[in-house]
C-alpha positions in Angstrom: 43.8 17.0 -17.2 42.0 14.1 -15.6 39.0 12.4 -17.2 35.7 13.4 -15.8 34.0 10.9 -13.4 31.3 8.8 -14.9 28.2 9.0 -12.6 26.6 6.0 -11.1 24.2 4.4 -13.5 25.7 6.1 -16.6 28.1 5.1 -19.3 30.9 7.1 -20.9 30.4 7.9 -24.5 32.6 6.3 -27.2 36.0 7.8 -27.9 36.9 7.5 -31.6 40.4 8.5 -32.8 40.9 8.4 -36.6 44.3 8.2 -38.2 43.6 10.9 -40.7 42.7 11.0 -44.5 39.5 9.0 -43.8 37.3 8.1 -46.8 34.7 10.8 -47.1 32.9 9.9 -50.4 33.1 6.4 -51.9 32.9 4.3 -48.7 32.9 6.6 -45.6 32.3 3.7 -43.2 34.1 5.4 -40.3 32.2 8.7 -40.5 29.0 6.8 -41.2 29.4 4.6 -38.1 30.1 7.7 -36.0 26.8 9.3 -37.2 24.9 6.1 -36.4 26.4 6.0 -32.9 25.3 9.6 -32.4 21.7 8.8 -33.2 21.5 8.3 -37.0 18.8 10.5 -38.4 18.4 12.1 -35.0 22.2 12.8 -34.6 23.1 16.3 -33.5 26.8 16.8 -34.2 29.2 19.7 -33.4 32.3 20.0 -35.5 35.4 21.7 -34.1 37.6 22.9 -37.0 40.1 25.0 -34.9 43.1 22.7 -35.6 42.9 23.6 -39.3 43.8 26.9 -40.9 41.6 26.2 -43.9 38.5 28.3 -43.8 36.2 25.7 -45.3 37.1 22.8 -43.1 34.1 23.2 -40.8 31.7 23.6 -43.7 33.1 20.6 -45.4 32.4 18.3 -42.5 29.0 19.9 -41.9 28.1 18.8 -45.5 29.6 15.3 -45.0 27.6 14.6 -41.8 24.4 16.0 -43.3 24.8 13.8 -46.4 25.3 10.8 -44.0 21.9 11.5 -42.5 22.6 13.5 -39.3 19.7 15.7 -38.3 21.7 18.7 -37.2 25.3 19.7 -37.7 27.0 22.9 -36.6 30.6 24.0 -36.8 31.9 25.8 -33.7 35.2 27.5 -34.1 37.4 29.4 -31.6 39.8 32.2 -32.5 40.7 33.1 -29.0 40.5 31.6 -25.5 37.9 34.1 -24.7 35.6 32.5 -27.2 35.8 29.3 -25.1 33.8 31.0 -22.3 31.0 32.3 -24.6 27.6 31.1 -23.5 26.2 30.4 -26.9 29.0 28.1 -27.9 28.8 26.2 -24.5 25.0 25.8 -24.9 25.5 24.4 -28.4 28.0 21.8 -27.2 25.7 20.9 -24.3 22.9 20.0 -26.7 25.0 17.7 -29.0 25.0 13.9 -29.2 28.4 13.8 -30.9 31.5 16.0 -31.0 34.0 15.8 -33.8 37.5 17.4 -34.0 39.1 17.9 -37.5 42.7 17.6 -38.4 45.4 20.3 -38.5 47.7 21.2 -35.7 47.1 19.6 -32.3 48.9 22.3 -30.4 46.5 24.9 -31.9 43.6 23.0 -30.4 45.1 22.5 -26.9 46.5 26.1 -26.6 43.1 27.4 -27.5 40.9 25.0 -25.5 43.2 23.8 -22.6 41.9 24.8 -19.2 38.8 26.5 -20.5 35.1 25.9 -19.9 34.8 24.3 -23.3 37.5 21.7 -22.5 35.8 20.9 -19.2 32.4 20.6 -20.8 33.6 18.2 -23.5 35.1 15.9 -20.8 31.8 16.1 -18.8 29.7 15.4 -21.9 31.8 12.4 -22.8 31.6 11.1 -19.3 27.8 11.4 -19.5 27.4 9.5 -22.7 28.2 11.9 -25.6 30.5 10.4 -28.3 33.7 12.2 -29.2 35.7 11.6 -32.4 38.7 13.2 -33.9 40.8 12.8 -37.0 44.6 13.2 -37.3 45.4 16.1 -35.0 41.9 15.8 -33.6 42.7 12.2 -32.7 46.0 13.1 -31.0 44.3 15.5 -28.5 41.7 13.1 -27.1 43.9 11.5 -24.4 45.5 13.0 -21.3 49.0 12.7 -22.8 49.4 13.9 -26.3 52.3 13.7 -28.8 52.9 17.3 -29.7 55.5 16.6 -32.4 58.4 14.3 -33.1 60.7 12.7 -35.6 59.8 9.9 -37.9 61.6 6.5 -38.0 61.2 2.9 -36.9 63.5 3.0 -33.9 62.9 4.7 -30.5 65.5 7.5 -29.9 65.9 9.8 -26.9 64.5 13.3 -27.7 62.6 12.1 -30.8 59.2 13.0 -29.4 57.7 15.8 -27.3 54.6 15.2 -25.2 52.1 17.8 -24.0 48.8 17.7 -22.1 45.9 16.7 -24.3 42.1 17.2 -23.8 42.0 14.4 -21.2 39.1 12.2 -22.1 41.1 9.2 -20.9 44.5 8.4 -19.5 44.6 4.9 -20.9 46.4 5.5 -24.2 48.6 7.7 -26.3 47.6 8.2 -30.0 49.8 8.6 -33.0 48.2 9.1 -36.4 49.2 8.7 -40.1 51.1 5.8 -38.5 52.4 3.5 -41.3 52.3 6.3 -43.9 54.7 8.5 -41.9 56.8 5.7 -40.3 56.0 6.7 -36.7 56.7 3.4 -34.8 59.8 4.8 -33.2 58.3 8.0 -31.8 55.3 6.1 -30.3 57.6 3.6 -28.6 59.7 6.5 -27.3 56.6 8.1 -25.8 55.8 4.9 -24.0 59.3 4.6 -22.7 58.7 7.7 -20.5 55.9 6.0 -18.7 54.8 2.4 -19.6 51.3 2.9 -17.9 49.6 4.0 -21.1 49.0 1.9 -24.2 50.3 3.2 -27.6 47.8 3.3 -30.4 49.2 3.9 -33.9 46.5 4.6 -36.4 47.0 4.2 -40.2 45.1 6.6 -42.5 41.5 5.8 -43.1 41.5 3.7 -40.0 39.8 4.3 -36.6 39.7 2.8 -33.1 36.1 2.7 -31.8 36.6 2.6 -28.1 33.5 1.8 -26.2 32.4 2.4 -22.6 33.8 -0.9 -21.6 37.3 0.2 -22.8 37.3 -2.3 -25.7 38.8 -1.0 -28.8 37.5 -2.2 -32.2 39.1 -1.4 -35.5 37.2 0.1 -38.4 38.5 1.2 -41.8 40.9 0.1 -44.5 44.2 0.1 -42.7 45.5 -1.3 -39.4 46.0 -0.2 -35.8 49.3 -0.9 -34.2 48.9 -1.4 -30.4 52.1 -1.2 -28.3 51.7 -2.5 -24.8 54.6 -1.7 -22.5 53.0 -3.2 -19.3 55.5 -6.1 -19.5 58.5 -3.8 -20.0 61.6 -5.5 -18.5 64.3 -2.9 -19.3 64.6 0.6 -20.7 67.7 2.6 -21.3 65.8 5.9 -21.6 67.1 7.1 -18.3 70.7 7.0 -19.5 70.3 7.8 -23.2 71.7 11.0 -24.6 69.8 13.2 -27.1 69.5 11.3 -30.4 70.7 8.0 -28.9 68.7 4.8 -29.8 66.8 3.5 -26.8 66.8 -0.2 -25.7 63.3 -1.5 -24.8 62.9 -5.1 -23.7 59.5 -6.8 -23.2 57.2 -4.7 -25.4 54.1 -6.4 -26.8 52.9 -5.3 -30.3 49.6 -6.2 -31.9 48.7 -5.5 -35.5 44.9 -5.2 -35.7 42.7 -4.8 -38.8 39.0 -4.1 -39.2 36.9 -6.2 -36.8 39.8 -7.0 -34.5 39.7 -5.8 -30.9 41.9 -4.9 -27.9 40.7 -4.5 -24.3 42.5 -1.6 -22.8 41.7 -2.9 -19.3 42.8 -6.5 -19.5 45.3 -5.7 -22.3 44.2 -8.7 -24.3 43.8 -8.7 -28.1 41.4 -10.9 -30.1 40.4 -11.3 -33.8 36.9 -10.2 -33.0 34.6 -10.2 -36.1 37.6 -10.5 -38.4 36.5 -11.8 -41.8 38.7 -14.0 -43.9 39.7 -12.5 -47.3 38.1 -15.6 -48.9 34.7 -15.0 -47.5 
């Protein structure tokens, strides 16, 4: 699934993966910033709750976005792939200024939406300026390559991660969520060992990567974003490792970014951005 082409004179919309468990009441700065990007009091947001098996997930996010000032919010669910071809659902997505995927099971999203008119429309809308966010499983599906499942742990090991096609908004990164809380450094590094082209983005809970049209990532939220850059990889033992063996990787670059820090996905350079000293 390749990203849709951005037409001349237009800008791609923001892509906003969230690490899960984002603050929704006391200080919902991530969700509030998403609403502001989508137009503030003119925002028109579609929520996709299909990853979750909880019946009230869509309604819950509808209320959250309404409380944050969005003008219109609708939950659009899919029980079958046939639903993804239904004109009313497609028309609703086509009117939105922001699209939001909830958490749950990322394979449930991709098996329902993959290869359908809805998936194609979401890529086209993002390429034409509509902002797309997702939390937890909804974050994992945003890229072309998706971590379907894997083992926890700090060391890369052969067979510790399984990749699957994602929604395909971009091919520049691979997302892993609940990163520090579930000890997922090893599986993200393993995913990059298969193909060092992509950049690994490990998102802590209540932490988001706001990725703008210029491919600059800015961190928002209370945790950190771990960026793993394998562009300078000098050696990998992945090709000779047996199932369960540790993998040797030489030349990885790792950045630990907190709120306000940035990473350019094109130049692969990190900077402190608007980082504020704790003393200020």
